[in-house]
C-alpha positions in Angstrom: -5.8 -8.3 1.5 -7.2 -5.1 0.1 -9.2 -5.0 -3.0 -9.0 -2.2 -5.6 -12.3 -0.8 -4.2 -10.9 -0.8 -0.7 -7.7 1.0 -1.7 -9.6 3.5 -3.8 -12.0 4.2 -1.0 -9.2 4.8 1.5 -7.5 7.2 -0.9 -10.8 9.0 -1.6 -11.3 9.5 2.1 -8.3 11.8 2.1 -8.7 13.4 -1.3 -12.4 14.0 -0.4 -11.1 16.5 2.2 -9.3 18.5 -0.5 -6.0 17.0 0.4 -3.4 15.5 -1.9 -2.3 11.9 -1.3 1.3 10.7 -1.8 1.8 7.0 -1.0 5.4 7.0 0.3 7.6 4.1 1.1 5.0 1.6 -0.1 6.0 -1.8 1.3 3.4 -4.6 1.4 3.8 -6.6 4.6 4.3 -10.4 4.6 5.8 -12.9 6.9 9.3 -14.1 6.2 10.3 -16.3 4.6 7.7 -15.3 2.0 5.7 -18.0 0.4 4.7 -18.2 -3.3 1.1 -17.4 -2.4 2.2 -14.3 -0.4 4.3 -13.2 -3.4 1.2 -13.5 -5.6 -0.8 -11.6 -3.1 1.8 -8.8 -2.9 1.7 -8.6 -6.7 -2.1 -7.9 -6.6 -1.7 -5.5 -3.5 0.9 -3.4 -5.2 -1.2 -3.4 -8.4 -4.3 -2.3 -6.5 -2.5 0.4 -4.6 -1.0 1.7 -7.9 -4.4 1.6 -9.7 -6.2 3.3 -6.8 -3.7 6.2 -7.0 -3.9 6.4 -10.8 -7.7 6.4 -10.7 -8.0 9.1 -8.0 -7.6 12.7 -8.7 -5.5 14.2 -6.0 -3.2 11.1 -5.6 0.1 12.7 -6.7 2.4 9.7 -6.6 3.8 6.5 -5.2 7.2 5.8 -3.8 8.4 2.2 -3.2 10.8 1.3 -0.4 12.6 -1.3 -2.5 11.8 -4.0 -5.1 13.0 -6.9 -2.9 11.7 -8.2 0.4 15.3 -8.8 1.5 15.6 -5.2 2.5 12.1 -4.6 4.0 12.1 -2.6 7.2 8.5 -3.6 8.0 9.0 -6.9 9.9 11.4 -5.3 12.3 9.7 -2.0 13.1 6.0 -1.9 12.3 3.2 -3.8 14.2 0.4 -2.6 11.9 1.1 -1.6 8.3 -1.4 -1.0 5.6 -2.1 1.7 3.1 -3.2 4.8 5.0 -2.9 2.8 8.3 -3.8 6.0 10.2 -7.4 5.4 8.9 -7.4 2.0 10.7 -5.4 -1.2 10.7 
């Protein structure tokens, strides 16, 4: 779980180097089948990622993979997935 402050800090780490950030194929990871608690957490995580981008000059946009976990590619291909995972999982 990342807070708004954590997301904003991660985005600022990149924009602070005079680079634009585009969050592409945003897909918040969860175990399947997804529980109600995980759905609620996803709601907050998507909101925090969106707010962090909106609050940070240099964040140029967000693209979602899909709106339904049925089509998520994450559980099948990614062992570590988080916003800006290159900055650390």
